[in-house]
Every structure is written in structure tokens, then in C-alpha cells.
N, C-alpha and C positions, 0 to 999 in steps of 0.2 A: 469562527473558523471551523471548517469541517475536515475530517479525515476521510479520504476516498479509499474504499476497500474494493479491490478488483480481484475477483476469484471466480473461476468458472464452475467450481463445485458448489452447488447451492447450500448444502449442509455446512461445509467449511466456512463459506462466506457468511451464512447466518450466525454461526457460532462466533466468528471474529467480530462481527458487527455488534452482537449482543454483549460480548466481553468489553469491547471499547465503549459502548453506550453505558454499561454498568460502571465503568471506570470514570464516567463523567464527560466523555468526549462525544461530540456530535458527529455522526457519520453519514456518508453517502455511500452507495454501493453500485457496482457494475459487474456484469457477468462476463464481459469481454473487453478487449482493449478499445474497440471502436466506440462502444458506449462510454467508456472512461474518457476517451479523448474529447468527446462532445462536452462532457462536464468540465474537463480541464480547459477547453477553449472558451468557455463562458466566463468572460472577465468579471461578471457580476457575482460569480460563485466563489466566495473566499475559501481557499484550501490551505490547510496547515501541513498536510502530509499525504503522500500517495503510498498506500500499502498494496503491493501487487504480488500475485503469484508469478513465478518465473515462466511456467508453462501454461499459456493461454491458447485458446483454439484459433484465434485469428492473427496473432503476432506474439512474439515472445515478450515477457515482462521487461527484458532489457531494452528492446526496441520501443516499447511503450514509454519507459522511463526517459529514453533519449528524446522521443517526440514531445513528451510532457515538458522536459527541460527547455526545449525550443520555445514553447509557449510561456513557460513560467521558469525562468532560469534558476530561481532560488528555492524552488519547491523541493523539500526533503523527500527522499524515496527510501522505503523499506521493502525489500524483497522478502517474500516468504516462500520457502522451497523445501521439498523433501529431499532435494539433492544439493543441499547447501555446500557440502564439502567439495563438490565438483564444479562449483560456479565461481567464476572470477567476478568479484563485486566491483562495479565501476567506481572510480575515485569519487569520493564525496557522497556515496550512497551506503546503505546499510543492509544487513541480512539477518534473518531469523530462520532457523531450521524447523521444518515440520517433522513430527508433531511438537508443539510447544505448549508450555503451561500458561495459565492465565498470568501468573506472576512474571514469567519471562517476557510475555508480550507487553505487559504493563511497564516493566523495567526498561525494555528496549524503546518503547514509545517515549517514555519520560526522558531517557538518555538523549533522544533526538530533539524533542520539543522543550525539554526543561520541565520542572515540577509545575503542577497545576495550582 
């Protein structure tokens, strides 16, 4: 199972993927929602978690999550945002505020997926 990281900032995306890989997770990445939806729509691609920025260039992370849930109703979603305090988290989804520590990211992912 893979974690799909969707982040338009190349450096932030690279760091998130590196941290998650170092924690033992297998990751896929996309720099926009359109590319992410192509991955999500691929029924042969096992996904355990969608980690997405809220502010993406082609659609909001919230719209991406909604579209992802239409394709995979049980897919857990973790939003990452520098504006976490002003974002209403959709029911059944999760939020982590940027900037975040490696430990906080790990703890949040483990709280969603369970221990490895």
C-alpha cells in the first residue's frame, strides 16, 4: 500500500516523501490534483492514505479529497496546510499544520493508519 503525497511546492513534497520513506512507508507523489486523481483512479494502484496540501494550483485539496472519496470511499485523507487554524476539516478527514516536525508527521500518520 502506498501513501500518495500531493504538494505543489517541489521542496516541501520532496521532504514529505523523504520523511515518509524513511519511516518505512511506500510513497507516490503528485504536484497537482489532476495528476493525483489519475493515480487515485487507477484501481490497480493500492493506496493507504492521501496526504494533500489544501492550496493546490488546479483545485483545492478539499475538492481533491471529495473527488478521491467518490473513487475510493474509504481512503483516509490527511490535509497539510499552513492555514490549518482557518480550515474546516471535513468529517472523517485529518489535518496537520505546516510547518510540522518529522515526529508530528509520523505520529499523525500512525494515528490514522495504525502502527507499522
